[in-house]
C-alpha positions as CSV (number, residue, x, y, z in Angstrom):
1,M,-132.4,-7.1,-94.0
2,D,-134.3,-10.2,-92.7
3,R,-135.7,-10.4,-89.2
4,A,-132.9,-12.8,-87.9
5,T,-130.2,-10.3,-89.0
6,A,-132.0,-7.4,-87.4
7,A,-132.5,-9.3,-84.2
8,A,-128.8,-10.1,-84.1
9,L,-127.8,-6.5,-84.7
10,R,-130.2,-5.1,-82.2
11,P,-127.9,-5.1,-79.2
12,A,-125.1,-3.3,-81.2
13,E,-127.6,-0.8,-82.6
14,H,-128.8,-0.1,-79.1
15,F,-125.3,0.4,-77.9
16,T,-124.2,2.7,-80.7
17,G,-127.5,4.6,-80.6
18,R,-127.0,5.3,-76.9
19,S,-123.3,5.8,-76.7
20,L,-121.3,5.7,-80.0
21,L,-118.4,7.4,-78.2
22,G,-118.5,4.7,-75.5
23,L,-118.2,2.0,-78.2
24,F,-115.2,3.7,-79.8
25,A,-113.6,4.0,-76.4
26,V,-114.0,0.3,-75.6
27,V,-112.8,-0.8,-79.0
28,G,-109.9,1.7,-78.9
29,A,-108.8,0.6,-75.4
30,G,-109.0,-3.1,-76.4
31,S,-107.1,-2.5,-79.7
32,G,-104.5,-0.4,-77.9
33,F,-103.8,-3.2,-75.4
34,G,-103.6,-5.7,-78.2
35,L,-101.1,-3.6,-80.1
36,L,-98.9,-3.2,-77.0
37,L,-99.1,-6.9,-76.4
38,M,-97.8,-7.6,-79.9
39,L,-95.1,-5.0,-79.6
40,V,-93.9,-6.6,-76.3
41,R,-94.1,-10.1,-77.7
42,F,-92.0,-9.1,-80.7
43,Q,-89.7,-6.9,-78.6
44,W,-90.1,-3.8,-80.7
45,D,-86.8,-1.9,-80.3
46,P,-88.1,1.8,-80.0
47,M,-90.6,0.9,-77.3
48,Y,-87.9,-1.1,-75.4
49,R,-85.5,1.8,-75.5
50,V,-88.2,4.2,-74.1
51,D,-89.1,1.6,-71.4
52,H,-85.6,1.1,-70.2
53,G,-84.6,4.7,-70.5
54,V,-87.5,5.9,-68.3
55,A,-86.9,3.1,-65.8
56,D,-83.2,4.0,-65.4
57,Q,-83.8,7.7,-65.1
58,L,-86.6,7.4,-62.5
59,N,-84.5,4.9,-60.5
60,D,-81.5,7.3,-60.4
61,F,-83.8,10.1,-59.1
62,V,-85.9,8.0,-56.7
63,S,-83.2,5.8,-55.2
64,A,-81.3,8.7,-53.8
65,R,-84.4,10.0,-51.9
66,G,-85.5,7.7,-49.1
67,P,-88.5,9.7,-47.9
68,L,-89.8,9.8,-51.5
69,V,-89.5,6.0,-51.7
70,T,-91.6,5.7,-48.5
71,V,-94.3,8.0,-50.0
72,L,-94.3,6.0,-53.3
73,Q,-94.6,2.7,-51.5
74,A,-97.6,4.0,-49.5
75,L,-99.3,5.4,-52.6
76,T,-98.8,2.3,-54.6
77,D,-100.8,0.3,-52.1
78,L,-103.9,2.1,-53.3
79,G,-103.8,-0.2,-56.3
80,G,-102.6,-3.3,-54.4
81,R,-104.6,-6.5,-54.4
82,P,-105.5,-6.4,-50.6
83,I,-107.0,-2.9,-50.9
84,M,-108.8,-3.7,-54.1
85,M,-110.3,-6.9,-52.7
86,W,-111.3,-5.1,-49.5
87,L,-113.0,-2.3,-51.4
88,V,-114.9,-4.5,-53.8
89,G,-115.8,-7.1,-51.2
90,I,-117.0,-4.8,-48.5
91,V,-119.0,-2.7,-50.9
92,A,-120.6,-5.8,-52.5
93,V,-121.6,-7.0,-49.0
94,G,-123.0,-3.5,-48.3
95,L,-125.0,-3.6,-51.5
96,L,-126.4,-7.0,-50.6
97,I,-127.5,-5.6,-47.2
98,R,-129.2,-2.8,-49.0
99,G,-131.0,-5.2,-51.3
100,Q,-129.0,-4.2,-54.5
101,R,-128.1,-7.7,-55.6
102,R,-127.6,-6.7,-59.3
103,L,-125.0,-4.1,-58.4
104,A,-123.3,-6.5,-56.0
105,V,-123.1,-9.1,-58.8
106,Y,-121.7,-6.5,-61.2
107,L,-119.0,-5.4,-58.8
108,L,-118.0,-9.0,-58.0
109,V,-118.0,-10.1,-61.7
110,T,-116.0,-7.1,-62.7
111,G,-113.5,-7.5,-59.9
112,V,-113.0,-11.2,-60.3
113,G,-112.5,-10.7,-64.1
114,A,-109.6,-8.4,-63.3
115,L,-108.1,-11.0,-60.9
116,I,-108.2,-13.6,-63.7
117,L,-106.9,-11.4,-66.5
118,D,-103.8,-10.2,-64.6
119,P,-102.0,-13.4,-63.8
120,S,-103.2,-15.1,-67.0
121,L,-101.7,-12.5,-69.3
122,K,-98.5,-12.2,-67.2
123,L,-98.0,-15.9,-67.6
124,L,-98.8,-15.7,-71.3
125,V,-96.4,-12.9,-72.1
126,G,-93.7,-13.8,-69.6
127,R,-92.0,-10.4,-69.6
128,I,-89.3,-10.1,-66.9
129,R,-89.5,-7.1,-64.5
130,P,-87.1,-4.2,-64.9
131,A,-83.5,-4.7,-63.7
132,V,-82.5,-1.3,-62.2
133,D,-79.2,-0.3,-60.7
134,V,-80.5,0.4,-57.2
135,P,-83.7,-1.6,-56.5
136,V,-86.0,0.2,-54.0
137,A,-88.9,-2.2,-54.3
138,S,-89.7,-5.8,-55.4
139,A,-92.7,-7.6,-56.7
140,P,-93.5,-11.2,-57.5
141,G,-94.3,-12.6,-60.9
142,N,-93.9,-11.2,-64.4
143,S,-94.1,-7.6,-65.6
144,F,-96.7,-7.3,-68.4
145,P,-99.4,-5.9,-67.8
146,S,-99.2,-4.0,-64.5
147,G,-101.7,-5.6,-62.1
148,H,-101.8,-2.5,-60.0
149,A,-102.8,-0.3,-63.0
150,L,-105.3,-2.9,-64.2
151,G,-106.8,-3.4,-60.7
152,A,-107.0,0.3,-59.9
153,T,-108.7,1.1,-63.2
154,V,-111.3,-1.7,-62.8
155,A,-112.0,-1.4,-59.1
156,Y,-112.2,2.4,-58.8
157,G,-113.9,2.6,-62.2
158,A,-116.6,0.1,-61.2
159,L,-117.2,1.8,-57.8
160,L,-117.5,5.1,-59.7
161,L,-120.1,3.7,-62.0
162,V,-122.1,2.3,-59.1
163,F,-122.0,5.4,-56.9
164,L,-122.4,8.1,-59.5
165,P,-126.1,8.4,-58.9
166,V,-125.5,9.5,-55.3
167,A,-123.4,12.5,-56.3
168,S,-124.9,15.7,-57.7
169,R,-124.0,16.7,-61.3
170,R,-121.4,19.1,-60.1
171,L,-119.7,16.5,-57.9
172,R,-119.8,13.8,-60.6
173,A,-117.2,15.7,-62.6
174,L,-115.0,15.9,-59.5
175,A,-115.5,12.2,-58.8
176,I,-114.4,11.3,-62.3
177,W,-111.2,13.5,-61.9
178,V,-110.5,11.9,-58.6
179,F,-110.8,8.5,-60.1
180,A,-108.5,9.4,-62.9
181,A,-106.0,10.9,-60.6
182,I,-105.8,7.8,-58.4
183,V,-105.4,5.5,-61.4
184,V,-102.7,7.7,-62.9
185,L,-100.9,8.0,-59.6
186,V,-100.9,4.3,-58.9
187,G,-99.5,3.6,-62.4
188,F,-96.8,6.2,-61.9
189,T,-95.7,4.7,-58.6
190,R,-95.2,1.3,-60.3
191,V,-92.7,2.8,-62.8
192,A,-91.0,5.1,-60.2
193,L,-90.4,2.1,-57.9
194,G,-88.8,0.2,-60.7
195,V,-91.2,-2.8,-60.8
196,H,-92.8,-2.0,-64.1
197,Y,-92.1,-0.5,-67.5
198,V,-94.2,2.4,-68.9
199,S,-95.7,0.0,-71.5
200,D,-96.7,-2.4,-68.7
201,V,-98.7,0.4,-66.9
202,V,-100.3,1.8,-70.1
203,A,-101.3,-1.8,-71.0
204,G,-102.9,-2.2,-67.6
205,W,-104.8,1.0,-68.0
206,L,-106.1,0.1,-71.5
207,L,-107.0,-3.5,-70.5
208,G,-108.8,-2.2,-67.4
209,L,-110.8,0.4,-69.4
210,A,-111.7,-2.3,-72.0
211,W,-112.9,-4.8,-69.3
212,L,-114.8,-2.0,-67.5
213,G,-116.5,-1.0,-70.7
214,V,-117.5,-4.6,-71.5
215,T,-119.0,-5.3,-68.1
216,A,-120.8,-1.9,-68.0
217,Y,-122.3,-2.7,-71.5
218,A,-123.3,-6.2,-70.3
219,F,-125.1,-4.6,-67.3
220,R,-126.9,-2.1,-69.5
221,L,-128.1,-5.0,-71.7
222,W,-129.2,-6.8,-68.6
223,R,-131.3,-3.7,-67.7
224,R,-132.8,-3.5,-71.2
225,E,-133.7,-7.2,-71.2
226,T,-135.6,-6.7,-67.9
227,G,-137.6,-3.8,-69.4
228,R,-135.8,-1.0,-67.5
229,P,-134.7,2.2,-69.3
230,V,-131.0,2.5,-70.1
231,P,-129.8,6.0,-68.9
232,P,-126.6,7.7,-70.1
233,I,-123.5,6.3,-68.5
234,T,-122.9,9.7,-66.9
235,E,-125.9,8.9,-64.6
236,G,-124.3,5.7,-63.4
237,I,-125.4,2.2,-64.2
238,E,-128.4,2.1,-61.8
239,P,-129.6,5.7,-61.2
240,E,-132.9,4.6,-59.4
241,A,-130.8,3.0,-56.7
242,A,-129.5,6.4,-55.4
243,D,-131.4,6.3,-52.1
244,D,-130.1,2.8,-51.3
245,L,-126.6,3.7,-52.4
246,A,-126.3,6.8,-50.1
247,P,-124.0,5.6,-47.3
248,A,-126.0,7.2,-44.5
249,S,-128.8,9.6,-43.8
250,R,-128.1,13.3,-44.4
251,E,-127.5,14.5,-40.9
252,D,-127.6,18.2,-40.2
253,H,-125.2,17.7,-37.3
254,L,-123.3,14.5,-36.5
255,L,-123.6,15.5,-32.9
256,P,-126.5,17.8,-31.6
257,H,-124.0,20.1,-29.9
258,P,-120.7,19.8,-31.7
259,R,-118.8,22.5,-29.8
260,S,-119.8,21.4,-26.3
261,S,-119.2,17.8,-27.3
262,T,-115.7,18.6,-28.5
263,A,-114.9,20.4,-25.3
264,E,-116.3,17.4,-23.2
265,I,-114.2,14.9,-25.2
266,I,-111.0,17.0,-24.8
267,T,-111.6,17.5,-21.1
268,G,-112.3,13.9,-20.6
269,W,-109.1,12.9,-22.5
270,V,-107.0,15.1,-20.2
271,L,-108.7,13.7,-17.1
272,T,-108.2,10.1,-18.3
273,F,-104.6,10.8,-19.0
274,G,-104.2,12.2,-15.5
275,V,-105.7,9.1,-13.9
276,L,-103.5,6.8,-16.0
277,F,-100.4,8.8,-15.1
278,V,-101.1,8.7,-11.4
279,F,-101.9,5.0,-11.5
280,G,-98.8,4.2,-13.6
281,V,-96.5,6.1,-11.3
282,L,-97.9,4.5,-8.2
283,V,-97.6,0.9,-9.5
284,S,-94.2,1.4,-11.1
285,R,-92.3,3.6,-8.5
286,Y,-94.1,3.4,-5.2
287,A,-95.1,-0.2,-4.9
288,D,-91.8,-1.6,-3.6
289,G,-92.3,-4.3,-1.1
290,T,-96.1,-4.5,-1.6
291,F,-98.3,-7.2,-3.1
292,I,-98.4,-5.3,-6.4
293,E,-94.6,-5.5,-6.8
294,R,-94.6,-9.3,-6.0
295,L,-97.5,-9.8,-8.5
296,D,-95.7,-7.9,-11.2
297,T,-92.5,-9.9,-10.6
298,A,-93.9,-13.4,-10.1
299,V,-96.4,-13.6,-13.0
300,P,-94.1,-12.8,-15.9
301,R,-91.4,-15.0,-14.3
302,W,-93.8,-17.9,-14.0
303,F,-94.8,-17.6,-17.7
304,A,-91.2,-17.4,-18.7
305,E,-90.4,-20.6,-16.9
306,H,-93.2,-22.5,-18.6
307,R,-92.5,-21.4,-22.2
308,T,-92.4,-24.0,-25.0
309,P,-91.9,-23.6,-28.7
310,A,-95.5,-24.5,-29.4
311,L,-96.8,-22.0,-26.9
312,D,-94.4,-19.4,-28.3
313,D,-96.0,-19.8,-31.7
314,V,-99.5,-19.6,-30.3
315,S,-98.7,-16.5,-28.2
316,W,-97.2,-14.8,-31.3
317,W,-100.5,-15.3,-33.2
318,L,-102.6,-14.2,-30.3
319,S,-100.4,-11.1,-29.7
320,K,-100.8,-10.2,-33.4
321,A,-104.5,-10.0,-32.9
322,G,-103.9,-6.8,-30.9
323,D,-101.4,-5.1,-33.1
324,T,-102.1,-2.1,-35.3
325,H,-102.7,-4.0,-38.5
326,A,-105.3,-6.4,-37.0
327,I,-107.1,-3.7,-35.2
328,L,-107.2,-1.5,-38.3
329,A,-108.4,-4.5,-40.4
330,V,-111.3,-5.3,-38.1
331,S,-112.3,-1.6,-37.9
332,L,-112.3,-1.3,-41.7
333,V,-114.6,-4.2,-42.0
334,F,-117.0,-3.4,-39.2
335,C,-117.4,0.4,-39.9
336,P,-118.6,0.1,-43.5
337,L,-121.0,-2.7,-42.6
338,A,-122.3,-0.7,-39.7
339,V,-123.1,2.2,-42.0
340,A,-124.7,-0.2,-44.5
341,V,-127.0,-1.7,-41.9
342,L,-127.7,1.3,-39.6
343,R,-127.5,4.1,-42.1
344,Q,-125.9,6.3,-39.5
345,W,-122.4,7.9,-39.2
346,R,-122.5,8.2,-35.4
347,P,-121.5,4.6,-34.6
348,V,-118.5,5.0,-37.0
349,L,-117.6,8.3,-35.2
350,F,-117.8,6.3,-31.9
351,I,-115.4,3.7,-33.2
352,A,-113.0,6.3,-34.7
353,L,-112.8,8.4,-31.5
354,A,-112.4,5.3,-29.4
355,M,-109.4,4.1,-31.4
356,F,-107.8,7.5,-31.9
357,G,-108.2,8.3,-28.2
358,E,-106.8,4.9,-27.2
359,L,-103.8,5.4,-29.3
360,T,-103.0,8.9,-28.1
361,L,-103.7,8.1,-24.5
362,F,-101.4,5.0,-24.7
363,L,-98.6,7.0,-26.3
364,A,-98.9,9.9,-23.9
365,S,-99.1,7.6,-20.8
366,A,-96.2,5.4,-22.0
367,A,-94.0,8.4,-22.5
368,A,-94.9,10.0,-19.2
369,V,-94.6,6.9,-17.0
370,D,-91.7,5.4,-18.9
371,R,-91.9,2.0,-17.1
372,P,-89.3,-0.7,-17.9
373,R,-90.4,-4.0,-19.3
374,P,-90.5,-7.0,-17.0
375,G,-87.2,-8.5,-16.0
376,V,-87.5,-11.7,-18.1
377,P,-86.5,-12.5,-21.7
378,H,-88.6,-10.5,-24.2
379,L,-89.8,-12.6,-27.1
380,D,-90.7,-9.6,-29.1
381,G,-87.3,-7.9,-28.6
382,P,-86.9,-4.2,-27.8
383,L,-89.9,-1.9,-28.5
384,P,-90.0,1.9,-28.9
385,T,-92.6,2.4,-26.1
386,S,-92.5,1.6,-22.4
387,S,-94.4,-1.1,-20.6
388,F,-97.3,0.9,-19.1
389,P,-100.0,0.6,-20.2
390,S,-100.3,-2.2,-22.7
391,G,-101.2,-0.8,-26.1
392,H,-102.1,-4.1,-27.6
393,I,-104.5,-4.9,-24.7
394,A,-106.0,-1.4,-24.6
395,A,-106.6,-1.3,-28.4
396,T,-108.3,-4.8,-28.3
397,L,-110.4,-3.8,-25.3
398,C,-111.6,-0.5,-26.9
399,L,-112.3,-2.0,-30.3
400,Y,-114.2,-5.1,-29.4
401,S,-116.0,-3.4,-26.5
402,A,-117.1,-0.5,-28.8
403,I,-118.4,-3.0,-31.3
404,A,-120.3,-4.9,-28.6
405,L,-121.8,-1.7,-27.3
406,I,-123.0,-0.6,-30.8
407,V,-124.4,-4.1,-31.7
408,M,-126.2,-4.6,-28.3
409,S,-127.8,-1.2,-28.6
410,H,-129.2,-1.7,-32.1
411,T,-130.4,-5.3,-32.2
412,S,-132.2,-7.8,-30.0
413,R,-131.1,-10.8,-32.1
414,P,-129.5,-13.6,-30.1
415,W,-126.3,-13.4,-32.2
416,R,-125.5,-10.1,-30.6
417,W,-124.1,-11.9,-27.6
418,L,-121.3,-13.1,-29.9
419,T,-119.9,-9.6,-29.9
420,V,-120.0,-9.6,-26.1
421,G,-118.1,-12.8,-26.1
422,A,-115.5,-11.4,-28.5
423,A,-115.2,-8.3,-26.2
424,V,-114.2,-10.7,-23.4
425,V,-112.3,-13.4,-25.2
426,M,-110.1,-11.3,-27.5
427,P,-108.7,-8.9,-24.9
428,A,-108.1,-11.9,-22.5
429,A,-106.2,-13.8,-25.2
430,V,-104.1,-10.8,-26.1
431,A,-103.4,-10.1,-22.4
432,V,-102.2,-13.6,-21.7
433,S,-100.0,-13.6,-24.8
434,R,-98.4,-10.3,-24.0
435,I,-97.6,-11.3,-20.4
436,Y,-96.4,-14.7,-21.6
437,R,-94.0,-13.1,-24.1
438,G,-92.5,-11.0,-21.3
439,M,-93.7,-7.7,-22.6
440,H,-95.9,-6.5,-19.8
441,H,-96.6,-6.7,-16.1
442,P,-100.1,-7.6,-14.8
443,T,-100.6,-3.9,-13.7
444,D,-99.9,-2.9,-17.3
445,L,-103.0,-4.9,-18.1
446,M,-104.9,-3.1,-15.3
447,G,-103.8,0.2,-16.8
448,A,-105.2,-0.9,-20.2
449,M,-108.5,-1.8,-18.6
450,L,-108.6,1.5,-16.8
451,L,-107.9,3.4,-20.0
452,A,-110.6,1.5,-22.0
453,A,-113.3,1.8,-19.2
454,L,-112.8,5.5,-18.7
455,W,-112.5,6.5,-22.4
456,L,-115.4,4.4,-23.6
457,T,-117.6,5.6,-20.8
458,L,-116.9,9.2,-21.7
459,L,-117.5,8.6,-25.4
460,W,-120.7,6.8,-24.8
461,W,-122.0,9.6,-22.7
462,V,-121.0,12.3,-25.3
463,V,-121.5,10.6,-28.7
464,R,-124.5,8.4,-27.8
465,P,-124.0,5.9,-30.7
466,D,-127.3,4.2,-29.7
467,A,-129.3,7.3,-30.6
468,G,-130.9,8.2,-33.9
469,D,-129.8,10.9,-36.4
470,A,-128.5,13.9,-34.6
471,G,-130.0,16.0,-37.3
472,E,-133.5,14.9,-36.5
473,Q,-133.5,16.7,-33.2
474,T,-132.1,20.2,-32.4
475,E,-131.9,22.2,-29.3
476,A,-134.6,24.6,-30.6
477,E,-137.0,21.9,-31.4
478,P,-136.7,18.7,-29.4
479,A,-138.7,15.6,-30.5
480,S,-141.4,16.1,-27.9
481,D,-142.1,19.7,-29.1
482,R,-142.3,18.6,-32.7
483,Q,-144.7,15.8,-31.8
484,L,-147.0,18.2,-29.9
485,A,-146.9,20.6,-32.9
486,V,-148.0,17.9,-35.3
487,T,-150.7,16.7,-32.9
488,A,-152.1,20.3,-32.6
489,K,-152.2,20.7,-36.4
490,T,-154.1,17.4,-36.8
């Protein structure tokens, strides 16, 4: 064999020498997908009978069970494009923050490749989605291959390869089984909901595994060309990055005194609810003939008299900024980035408790006070909760104020004031839109402000998200004692 041939075969020799089983797996997955593609294109009768038979039987079983449909629709979102793009995108940004540019590029290239393969092959094959007797779900585009199965395989598989170095050897096996379970579950939901055939899902799995294998192999060659050792794939694709990949520091205790902190939070929740209940009853039942009643009547009426179609549209968008989906979306972006930058779980705990407490306080107060909506046309129609306090305004206040508190306590950069501006502008915009749309009185806004002020103050005092790791200091050995001990030894 001449030198040119040997040089050309060296990458393949390296791959087979390190992981012959991996080579067979990638080739087998690609070949299996190609075979399924040909069978679908030529409409092979035995496969079509299986596909239609399974689709009809599952539809008969699922369509008669409404709660099961709801569960399946929730589970299928685990493989949906929004979740996949959020996962890959937010992790890639976190990797860039931690200085792991190579891993960020790997994630983005792998994810974008799946986004390209899915619609391209759907357009090429042109297979129509199943037509079942009782449709329980719908999906745009063609059927082959399943984009959810492909996306789940690629996204969760790539994340698994990136984060394997963080897990111990015992946990790695568990992580692989969890990955496999999620991928299989997502594929099953697509067939059970009647939007894909079995062959569509299997093709998505095979194509995802093939693409995952190709990108992982390319990354391993990249390492080899830069002179780095190529570890077994079971160690992850960048084992030496384990310290940077760990989401946060290993805290002995998230809070220094978990039991007393829990008791303080529960007690504070009860007291906050009591204050809200008293305030709500006073303004809604005992304010007749006072300035408060005139204010609550005049302001919604004034806004109702000055409505225009353009302002209706603007108020709808501003109101949406305070609904559950928007609040959850902002939380799911900020919290992972906060962990990536700060390497602490405590700020995330602060956000989680702030939003959970806000939701429960709002629901409890609304049910207890049971205040009617303002006496003007309601642009949002009837809602299941009462008027006091405003849940939209309270959620917006708690979220953006909590973000501002965390950012202001951890950086002195000038841009930190943008979070303070958001904590003022966003709640104000949501408040005006909710009153404009006839959904709340001005005192409902006051109730939301009272809720946010009391609850966030309590959590700041108990959780202390501006502090360092709770595990670094314990009651038995405070920081000052440890410093004295070190000084005495030296």
